matplotlib code that plots the C-alpha trace (Angstrom):
import matplotlib.pyplot as plt

x = [18.1, 19.7, 23.0, 21.2, 19.7, 23.0, 24.7, 21.8, 22.3, 26.1, 25.9, 22.7, 21.5, 24.8, 26.1, 22.7, 22.7, 26.2, 25.2, 22.2, 24.3, 26.7, 24.2, 21.2, 20.8, 20.6, 18.3, 16.0, 15.8, 15.1, 12.3, 10.7, 10.8, 9.3, 6.5, 5.8, 5.8, 2.7, 0.8, 1.7, 0.8, -2.6, -3.5, -1.7, -4.8, -6.2, -3.0, -2.8, -6.4, -5.9, -2.9, -4.8, -7.7, -5.5, -3.7, -6.9, -8.4, -5.4, -5.4, -9.2, -8.7, -5.9]
y = [-26.2, -24.1, -24.1, -22.9, -20.0, -19.1, -19.1, -17.0, -14.5, -14.3, -14.2, -12.1, -10.1, -8.8, -7.5, -6.0, -4.1, -2.9, -1.5, 0.1, 1.8, 3.1, 4.4, 5.3, 8.8, 7.6, 4.8, 7.3, 9.5, 6.6, 5.4, 8.9, 9.2, 5.7, 6.7, 10.1, 8.9, 6.6, 9.4, 11.9, 9.3, 8.7, 12.4, 14.0, 15.1, 16.6, 18.5, 19.9, 20.9, 22.7, 24.6, 25.5, 26.8, 28.8, 30.6, 31.3, 32.9, 35.1, 36.1, 37.0, 39.2, 41.3]
z = [5.7, 8.4, 6.5, 3.4, 5.3, 6.8, 3.4, 2.0, 4.8, 4.2, 0.4, -0.2, 2.8, 4.2, 0.9, 0.2, 3.5, 2.9, -0.4, 1.1, 3.8, 1.2, -1.3, 0.9, -0.5, -4.1, -3.1, -1.3, -4.3, -6.6, -4.2, -4.1, -7.9, -8.3, -5.9, -7.7, -11.3, -11.0, -9.2, -12.0, -14.7, -13.2, -12.5, -15.5, -17.2, -14.1, -13.4, -17.0, -16.9, -13.6, -15.0, -18.2, -16.2, -13.9, -16.8, -18.7, -15.6, -15.1, -18.8, -18.6, -15.5, -17.0]

ax = plt.figure().add_subplot(projection="3d")
ax.plot(x, y, z, "-o")
ax.set_aspect("equal")
plt.show()
């Protein structure tokens, strides 16, 4: 069992961390986008309603 864990560490974890160190900026951008998209999906109708109300108020005042 210990040998299997050591092999897993050598074949999976170490290359994964090397990749992460090399491409950390792109991974960070991907992570931020993947966190923002569900928020926008859930609140899209509220956001569009807010924008419509904001522009209709501005048009009524001028």
